[in-house]
One Martini backbone bead per residue (centre of mass of N, CA, C, O) as a GRO file, in nm:
protein
  380
    1MET     BB    1   4.167  13.738   8.882
    2ARG     BB    2   4.039  13.858   9.148
    3GLY     BB    3   3.908  13.642   9.356
    4PRO     BB    4   3.681  13.417   9.362
    5LYS     BB    5   3.597  13.142   9.222
    6PRO     BB    6   3.374  12.978   9.072
    7LYS     BB    7   3.211  12.685   9.171
    8TYR     BB    8   3.091  12.637   8.863
    9ALA     BB    9   3.205  12.496   8.607
   10VAL     BB   10   3.199  12.524   8.246
   11GLN     BB   11   3.125  12.252   8.037
   12LEU     BB   12   3.194  12.186   7.674
   13THR     BB   13   3.108  12.072   7.399
   14GLU     BB   14   3.102  12.117   7.070
   15GLU     BB   15   2.795  12.071   7.042
   16LYS     BB   16   2.702  12.258   7.281
   17TYR     BB   17   2.836  12.513   7.183
   18GLN     BB   18   2.686  12.544   6.930
   19GLU     BB   19   2.398  12.547   7.045
   20LEU     BB   20   2.445  12.798   7.223
   21LYS     BB   21   2.523  12.996   6.996
   22HIS     BB   22   2.255  12.971   6.848
   23LEU     BB   23   2.077  13.064   7.084
   24SER     BB   24   2.216  13.346   7.149
   25LEU     BB   25   2.111  13.450   6.832
   26SER     BB   26   1.823  13.423   6.869
   27HIS     BB   27   1.480  13.551   6.769
   28MET     BB   28   1.259  13.292   6.859
   29SER     BB   29   1.348  13.249   7.126
   30PRO     BB   30   1.334  13.263   7.438
   31TRP     BB   31   1.485  13.509   7.636
   32VAL     BB   32   1.575  13.330   7.871
   33GLU     BB   33   1.738  13.123   7.704
   34VAL     BB   34   1.934  13.325   7.576
   35GLN     BB   35   2.057  13.434   7.843
   36ARG     BB   36   2.165  13.163   7.941
   37ALA     BB   37   2.358  13.110   7.702
   38ARG     BB   38   2.544  13.364   7.761
   39ILE     BB   39   2.631  13.285   8.021
   40LEU     BB   40   2.769  13.016   7.954
   41LEU     BB   41   2.970  13.120   7.735
   42LEU     BB   42   3.124  13.313   7.924
   43ALA     BB   43   3.208  13.088   8.121
   44TYR     BB   44   3.369  12.924   7.909
   45GLU     BB   45   3.553  13.157   7.761
   46HIS     BB   46   3.569  13.291   8.077
   47PRO     BB   47   3.697  13.135   8.349
   48ASP     BB   48   3.810  13.422   8.505
   49TRP     BB   49   3.544  13.519   8.542
   50SER     BB   50   3.318  13.663   8.717
   51ASN     BB   51   2.995  13.691   8.803
   52HIS     BB   52   2.967  14.000   8.793
   53LYS     BB   53   3.084  14.034   8.504
   54ILE     BB   54   2.867  13.864   8.359
   55ALA     BB   55   2.620  14.010   8.452
   56ALA     BB   56   2.704  14.286   8.328
   57GLU     BB   57   2.721  14.171   8.031
   58VAL     BB   58   2.423  14.059   8.013
   59GLY     BB   59   2.201  14.200   8.219
   60CYS     BB   60   2.195  14.068   8.509
   61SER     BB   61   2.189  13.890   8.784
   62LEU     BB   62   2.381  13.722   9.013
   63MET     BB   63   2.184  13.495   9.076
   64MET     BB   64   2.147  13.391   8.785
   65VAL     BB   65   2.436  13.297   8.736
   66LYS     BB   66   2.454  13.096   8.973
   67LYS     BB   67   2.209  12.921   8.896
   68TRP     BB   68   2.312  12.837   8.586
   69ARG     BB   69   2.563  12.704   8.659
   70LYS     BB   70   2.442  12.485   8.847
   71ARG     BB   71   2.229  12.378   8.641
   72TRP     BB   72   2.438  12.280   8.432
   73TYR     BB   73   2.593  12.090   8.618
   74GLU     BB   74   2.327  11.906   8.668
   75THR     BB   75   2.158  11.922   8.343
   76ASN     BB   76   2.247  12.040   8.064
   77SER     BB   77   2.026  12.297   8.078
   78THR     BB   78   1.793  12.580   7.975
   79LYS     BB   79   1.558  12.472   8.099
   80SER     BB   80   1.290  12.470   8.285
   81LEU     BB   81   1.140  12.351   8.540
   82PRO     BB   82   0.900  12.189   8.644
   83ARG     BB   83   0.580  12.273   8.771
   84SER     BB   84   0.339  12.181   8.996
   85GLY     BB   85   0.163  12.342   9.162
   86ALA     BB   86  -0.152  12.335   9.214
   87PRO     BB   87  -0.406  12.153   9.284
   88ARG     BB   88  -0.680  12.052   9.160
   89LYS     BB   89  -1.010  12.119   9.250
   90PHE     BB   90  -1.137  12.051   8.959
   91ASN     BB   91  -1.280  11.850   8.745
   92ALA     BB   92  -1.399  11.799   8.435
   93LEU     BB   93  -1.685  11.700   8.514
   94GLN     BB   94  -1.758  11.959   8.688
   95LYS     BB   95  -1.725  12.160   8.450
   96VAL     BB   96  -1.933  12.035   8.251
   97GLN     BB   97  -2.178  12.044   8.430
   98THR     BB   98  -2.180  12.358   8.476
   99ILE     BB   99  -2.208  12.427   8.182
  100ALA     BB  100  -2.472  12.272   8.134
  101LEU     BB  101  -2.635  12.434   8.344
  102ALA     BB  102  -2.605  12.713   8.167
  103CYS     BB  103  -2.794  12.543   7.921
  104THR     BB  104  -3.026  12.607   8.104
  105ASN     BB  105  -3.313  12.661   8.272
  106PRO     BB  106  -3.400  12.763   8.588
  107THR     BB  107  -3.681  12.624   8.588
  108ASP     BB  108  -3.577  12.329   8.554
  109HIS     BB  109  -3.491  12.373   8.887
  110SER     BB  110  -3.708  12.542   9.051
  111LYS     BB  111  -3.656  12.845   8.959
  112PRO     BB  112  -3.754  13.205   8.951
  113TRP     BB  113  -3.556  13.245   8.723
  114LYS     BB  114  -3.458  13.350   8.386
  115ARG     BB  115  -3.143  13.400   8.461
  116TRP     BB  116  -2.811  13.362   8.465
  117THR     BB  117  -2.556  13.366   8.717
  118SER     BB  118  -2.290  13.301   8.889
  119PRO     BB  119  -2.417  13.267   9.173
  120LYS     BB  120  -2.655  13.085   9.081
  121LEU     BB  121  -2.477  12.857   8.976
  122ALA     BB  122  -2.328  12.794   9.229
  123GLU     BB  123  -2.580  12.719   9.402
  124VAL     BB  124  -2.681  12.486   9.224
  125ALA     BB  125  -2.423  12.313   9.215
  126ILE     BB  126  -2.428  12.262   9.523
  127GLU     BB  127  -2.715  12.146   9.550
  128GLN     BB  128  -2.644  11.906   9.328
  129GLY     BB  129  -2.335  11.799   9.386
  130ILE     BB  130  -2.104  11.890   9.195
  131VAL     BB  131  -2.010  12.075   9.430
  132LYS     BB  132  -1.906  12.197   9.744
  133SER     BB  133  -1.746  12.451   9.635
  134ILE     BB  134  -1.762  12.791   9.479
  135SER     BB  135  -1.672  13.048   9.288
  136ASN     BB  136  -1.758  13.308   9.085
  137ARG     BB  137  -1.490  13.326   8.922
  138THR     BB  138  -1.486  13.049   8.818
  139ILE     BB  139  -1.747  13.054   8.659
  140SER     BB  140  -1.665  13.295   8.485
  141ARG     BB  141  -1.420  13.158   8.359
  142TRP     BB  142  -1.573  12.918   8.226
  143LEU     BB  143  -1.774  13.091   8.060
  144ARG     BB  144  -1.559  13.254   7.900
  145GLY     BB  145  -1.422  12.998   7.774
  146ASN     BB  146  -1.722  12.925   7.630
  147LYS     BB  147  -1.893  13.157   7.541
  148LEU     BB  148  -2.086  13.248   7.795
  149LYS     BB  149  -2.409  13.446   7.843
  150PRO     BB  150  -2.694  13.372   8.039
  151TRP     BB  151  -2.780  13.697   8.097
  152LYS     BB  152  -2.832  13.712   7.805
  153TYR     BB  153  -3.056  13.846   7.536
  154HIS     BB  154  -3.253  13.763   7.233
  155SER     BB  155  -3.483  13.806   7.002
  156TRP     BB  156  -3.720  13.583   6.841
  157GLN     BB  157  -3.869  13.433   6.528
  158LYS     BB  158  -4.095  13.251   6.358
  159PRO     BB  159  -4.239  13.196   6.086
  160THR     BB  160  -4.608  13.210   6.007
  161ASP     BB  161  -4.609  13.247   5.715
  162PRO     BB  162  -4.669  13.024   5.455
  163GLN     BB  163  -4.584  13.285   5.237
  164PHE     BB  164  -4.294  13.387   5.291
  165ILE     BB  165  -4.125  13.353   5.033
  166GLU     BB  166  -4.321  13.473   4.824
  167LYS     BB  167  -4.318  13.764   4.973
  168ALA     BB  168  -4.009  13.822   5.028
  169GLY     BB  169  -3.865  13.786   4.754
  170PRO     BB  170  -3.953  14.051   4.601
  171ILE     BB  171  -3.840  14.244   4.816
  172LEU     BB  172  -3.538  14.147   4.805
  173ASP     BB  173  -3.505  14.228   4.511
  174LEU     BB  174  -3.559  14.526   4.537
  175TYR     BB  175  -3.315  14.591   4.719
  176GLU     BB  176  -3.092  14.484   4.518
  177HIS     BB  177  -3.222  14.683   4.266
  178SER     BB  178  -3.281  14.979   4.349
  179GLU     BB  179  -3.072  15.153   4.190
  180GLU     BB  180  -3.143  15.061   3.906
  181LEU     BB  181  -3.437  15.148   3.920
  182PHE     BB  182  -3.389  15.449   3.979
  183HIS     BB  183  -3.240  15.503   3.695
  184GLN     BB  184  -3.545  15.422   3.575
  185ASN     BB  185  -3.765  15.568   3.766
  186GLU     BB  186  -3.777  15.346   4.008
  187TRP     BB  187  -3.929  15.341   4.323
  188VAL     BB  188  -3.823  15.223   4.652
  189VAL     BB  189  -4.064  15.204   4.907
  190CYS     BB  190  -4.093  15.244   5.270
  191ILE     BB  191  -4.385  15.211   5.481
  192ASP     BB  192  -4.451  15.357   5.809
  193GLU     BB  193  -4.531  15.342   6.167
  194LYS     BB  194  -4.485  15.542   6.458
  195THR     BB  195  -4.624  15.485   6.770
  196SER     BB  196  -4.674  15.647   7.043
  197ILE     BB  197  -4.518  15.928   7.085
  198GLN     BB  198  -4.418  16.065   7.378
  199ALA     BB  199  -4.483  16.355   7.569
  200ARG     BB  200  -4.239  16.431   7.823
  201LYS     BB  201  -4.242  16.627   8.118
  202PRO     BB  202  -4.021  16.704   8.335
  203LEU     BB  203  -4.013  16.832   8.656
  204ASP     BB  204  -3.708  16.825   8.604
  205GLU     BB  205  -3.406  16.908   8.487
  206THR     BB  206  -3.191  16.813   8.246
  207LEU     BB  207  -2.877  16.672   8.297
  208PRO     BB  208  -2.575  16.682   8.195
  209ALA     BB  209  -2.277  16.551   8.154
  210ILE     BB  210  -2.030  16.440   8.388
  211PRO     BB  211  -1.773  16.355   8.567
  212GLY     BB  212  -1.909  16.046   8.676
  213HIS     BB  213  -2.173  16.128   8.504
  214PRO     BB  214  -2.460  16.105   8.351
  215VAL     BB  215  -2.736  16.163   8.226
  216ARG     BB  216  -3.001  16.339   8.397
  217VAL     BB  217  -3.341  16.212   8.464
  218CYS     BB  218  -3.627  16.253   8.554
  219ASP     BB  219  -3.889  16.039   8.668
  220ARG     BB  220  -4.079  16.265   8.668
  221TYR     BB  221  -4.386  16.334   8.490
  222GLN     BB  222  -4.567  16.478   8.220
  223ARG     BB  223  -4.832  16.430   8.009
  224LYS     BB  224  -4.850  16.555   7.649
  225GLY     BB  225  -4.898  16.317   7.471
  226ALA     BB  226  -4.933  16.181   7.126
  227LEU     BB  227  -4.766  16.046   6.828
  228GLN     BB  228  -4.797  15.974   6.476
  229LEU     BB  229  -4.552  15.836   6.264
  230PHE     BB  230  -4.499  15.896   5.921
  231CYS     BB  231  -4.290  15.691   5.687
  232ALA     BB  232  -4.072  15.740   5.393
  233LEU     BB  233  -3.843  15.528   5.223
  234THR     BB  234  -3.580  15.562   5.006
  235VAL     BB  235  -3.366  15.314   4.933
  236ALA     BB  236  -3.152  15.445   4.713
  237THR     BB  237  -3.096  15.716   4.910
  238GLY     BB  238  -3.238  15.753   5.226
  239ALA     BB  239  -3.472  15.917   5.193
  240THR     BB  240  -3.727  16.111   5.367
  241TYR     BB  241  -4.090  16.110   5.454
  242THR     BB  242  -4.287  16.308   5.685
  243HIS     BB  243  -4.569  16.267   5.931
  244CYS     BB  244  -4.781  16.405   6.185
  245PHE     BB  245  -5.023  16.260   6.408
  246GLU     BB  246  -5.270  16.194   6.656
  247ARG     BB  247  -5.375  15.958   6.455
  248LYS     BB  248  -5.435  15.617   6.354
  249LEU     BB  249  -5.545  15.636   6.024
  250PHE     BB  250  -5.664  15.593   5.701
  251SER     BB  251  -5.697  15.887   5.643
  252ASN     BB  252  -5.411  15.975   5.726
  253PHE     BB  253  -5.264  15.791   5.529
  254LYS     BB  254  -5.376  15.926   5.278
  255LEU     BB  255  -5.259  16.216   5.340
  256PHE     BB  256  -4.966  16.117   5.332
  257LEU     BB  257  -4.964  16.011   5.035
  258ARG     BB  258  -5.042  16.270   4.901
  259GLY     BB  259  -4.793  16.427   4.996
  260PHE     BB  260  -4.584  16.240   4.863
  261PHE     BB  261  -4.680  16.261   4.573
  262ASN     BB  262  -4.641  16.574   4.553
  263LYS     BB  263  -4.328  16.569   4.604
  264ILE     BB  264  -4.275  16.368   4.342
  265SER     BB  265  -4.417  16.475   4.074
  266HIS     BB  266  -4.135  16.632   3.960
  267LYS     BB  267  -3.935  16.348   3.935
  268ASN     BB  268  -3.989  16.148   3.707
  269VAL     BB  269  -4.182  15.907   3.786
  270ASN     BB  270  -4.287  15.582   3.681
  271ALA     BB  271  -4.244  15.409   3.959
  272LEU     BB  272  -4.398  15.251   4.255
  273HIS     BB  273  -4.253  15.061   4.523
  274ILE     BB  274  -4.448  14.948   4.779
  275ILE     BB  275  -4.386  14.889   5.125
  276LEU     BB  276  -4.584  14.682   5.349
  277ASP     BB  277  -4.786  14.614   5.595
  278ASN     BB  278  -5.082  14.468   5.770
  279SER     BB  279  -5.203  14.706   5.873
  280THR     BB  280  -5.510  14.866   5.926
  281THR     BB  281  -5.416  15.141   5.827
  282HIS     BB  282  -5.370  15.030   5.525
  283ALA     BB  283  -5.606  14.880   5.410
  284PRO     BB  284  -5.563  14.631   5.192
  285LYS     BB  285  -5.861  14.621   5.059
  286GLN     BB  286  -5.865  14.950   4.976
  287LEU     BB  287  -5.593  15.086   4.869
  288GLU     BB  288  -5.599  15.012   4.556
  289LYS     BB  289  -5.861  15.151   4.488
  290TRP     BB  290  -5.779  15.432   4.584
  291LEU     BB  291  -5.529  15.462   4.392
  292ASP     BB  292  -5.681  15.439   4.122
  293SER     BB  293  -5.857  15.705   4.175
  294LEU     BB  294  -5.611  15.912   4.139
  295GLN     BB  295  -5.458  15.914   3.864
  296LEU     BB  296  -5.168  15.875   3.839
  297PRO     BB  297  -4.852  15.943   3.658
  298PHE     BB  298  -4.787  15.671   3.804
  299LYS     BB  299  -4.693  15.362   3.901
  300VAL     BB  300  -4.850  15.144   4.156
  301GLN     BB  301  -4.690  14.909   4.381
  302LEU     BB  302  -4.766  14.648   4.590
  303TYR     BB  303  -4.609  14.526   4.899
  304TRP     BB  304  -4.657  14.254   5.117
  305LEU     BB  305  -4.576  14.156   5.408
  306PRO     BB  306  -4.522  13.922   5.607
  307VAL     BB  307  -4.640  13.792   5.874
  308HIS     BB  308  -4.443  13.904   6.122
  309ALA     BB  309  -4.221  14.087   5.917
  310SER     BB  310  -4.100  14.393   5.983
  311TRP     BB  311  -3.785  14.339   5.956
  312LEU     BB  312  -3.799  14.387   5.632
  313ASP     BB  313  -3.835  14.687   5.703
  314GLN     BB  314  -3.626  14.958   5.666
  315VAL     BB  315  -3.784  15.176   5.832
  316GLU     BB  316  -3.706  15.041   6.117
  317ILE     BB  317  -3.422  15.155   6.125
  318ILE     BB  318  -3.508  15.458   6.150
  319PHE     BB  319  -3.671  15.422   6.414
  320SER     BB  320  -3.422  15.326   6.582
  321LYS     BB  321  -3.262  15.581   6.553
  322LEU     BB  322  -3.474  15.776   6.661
  323LYS     BB  323  -3.485  15.659   6.948
  324ARG     BB  324  -3.185  15.687   7.030
  325GLU     BB  325  -3.131  16.008   6.921
  326LEU     BB  326  -3.440  16.138   7.056
  327LEU     BB  327  -3.645  15.954   7.248
  328THR     BB  328  -3.380  15.891   7.433
  329PRO     BB  329  -3.501  16.059   7.623
  330SER     BB  330  -3.825  16.177   7.712
  331ASP     BB  331  -3.792  16.540   7.638
  332PHE     BB  332  -4.091  16.728   7.634
  333LYS     BB  333  -4.312  16.986   7.661
  334ASP     BB  334  -4.481  16.911   7.391
  335LEU     BB  335  -4.617  16.836   7.101
  336ASN     BB  336  -4.484  17.072   6.936
  337ASP     BB  337  -4.200  16.995   7.034
  338LEU     BB  338  -4.188  16.715   6.916
  339LYS     BB  339  -4.267  16.789   6.624
  340LYS     BB  340  -4.012  16.979   6.581
  341GLN     BB  341  -3.785  16.771   6.653
  342ILE     BB  342  -3.861  16.562   6.431
  343LYS     BB  343  -3.826  16.744   6.191
  344ALA     BB  344  -3.522  16.827   6.239
  345TYR     BB  345  -3.422  16.537   6.227
  346PHE     BB  346  -3.505  16.480   5.927
  347ARG     BB  347  -3.360  16.710   5.796
  348ARG     BB  348  -3.081  16.621   5.877
  349LEU     BB  349  -3.097  16.333   5.758
  350ASN     BB  350  -3.138  16.437   5.457
  351GLU     BB  351  -2.863  16.596   5.433
  352LYS     BB  352  -2.728  16.288   5.524
  353ALA     BB  353  -2.796  16.064   5.340
  354GLU     BB  354  -2.814  15.701   5.382
  355ILE     BB  355  -2.764  15.401   5.276
  356ILE     BB  356  -2.881  15.093   5.356
  357LYS     BB  357  -2.701  14.805   5.462
  358TRP     BB  358  -2.824  14.531   5.309
  359THR     BB  359  -2.781  14.161   5.372
  360TYR     BB  360  -3.053  14.041   5.319
  361THR     BB  361  -3.102  13.792   5.094
  362LYS     BB  362  -3.259  13.569   4.890
  363ALA     BB  363  -3.035  13.355   4.905
  364LYS     BB  364  -3.040  13.331   5.214
  365MET     BB  365  -3.317  13.249   5.245
  366LEU     BB  366  -3.316  12.992   5.076
  367ALA     BB  367  -3.081  12.851   5.250
  368HIS     BB  368  -3.263  12.844   5.504
  369PHE     BB  369  -3.550  12.721   5.400
  370ARG     BB  370  -3.407  12.535   5.195
  371PRO     BB  371  -3.287  12.241   5.145
  372GLN     BB  372  -3.040  12.064   5.047
  373PRO     BB  373  -2.999  11.841   4.802
  374SER     BB  374  -2.827  11.632   4.976
  375LEU     BB  375  -3.058  11.614   5.204
  376GLN     BB  376  -3.291  11.516   5.012
  377LYS     BB  377  -3.151  11.249   4.941
  378LEU     BB  378  -3.141  11.141   5.233
  379VAL     BB  379  -3.443  11.158   5.288
  380ALA     BB  380  -3.513  10.965   5.043
   0.00000   0.00000   0.00000
């Protein structure tokens, strides 16, 4: 073949030839190494081929062919040379100390903030001499690598009721067996109130979303009053019964219960298991006596939630949906408009009623609150 011969001839032993042959056909090795093996094999099998022809055959650049002929001549390897890279700017101790800083409260370091951000962490790390200087991006990368988001928070609380297990246990049992009880004409019902739902009339019209802009709501508004929403949720079906009042009183709660009892009077209900919190509206000391005076055709059993444990009430999930889907933003002409829209919302909700997927079981509660037998033996 015409033209200058390649400067670096490729010489292979039988062992190296078979090794490169195997590598060139591999589907698991890195592609760059497979490509290098093909270059070397062609150079060995066709010593009269030019580098241009080998590059065209392999589908790579001329410079790559030249580079790997020379590299093989010098190292007999298809591996990339180790790269030095830039020297580390921060050592492991500095990184660990900064991460530890993110796991403290800013007030522990005499700072007025409640939550950390990357710039604030960088500022305090420099003040404390952990580092001389550091970028916000470096802090963010370290936090991300350790799955830390100290600027976020969620609320939690410890049980304060000394009889938490004794009160919560029967309620969680009812949730777990609500469908079985429903088929036996025994309904599990959660009842509560969402208080002070305000009707706010914006002084300017609410504008729908457009490309580049979210829904726009005027900050200025007129107060048009507030409503108290009473709601009963049938756990086994997801169906709700609601009524709005202007005041949250025991007398209104009794009216609400009468309406609910009348609504289900033709449903062939044998028993109602009603779950309530300890609100004064429910008058825990008077309610049972009043229910007995009604002489209802079905049995009513009350279950009182532990103190400060309204999260165990499934109707709170319905209230959460209502707030997200209807009440935020609060844009209502007046109380009648608010009442009308709430009524329409629950009518639609009942048309497509869905059972709440409740995952907190009695077994999980006991596993959390009661120590394991093995731990009890260790303590003993």
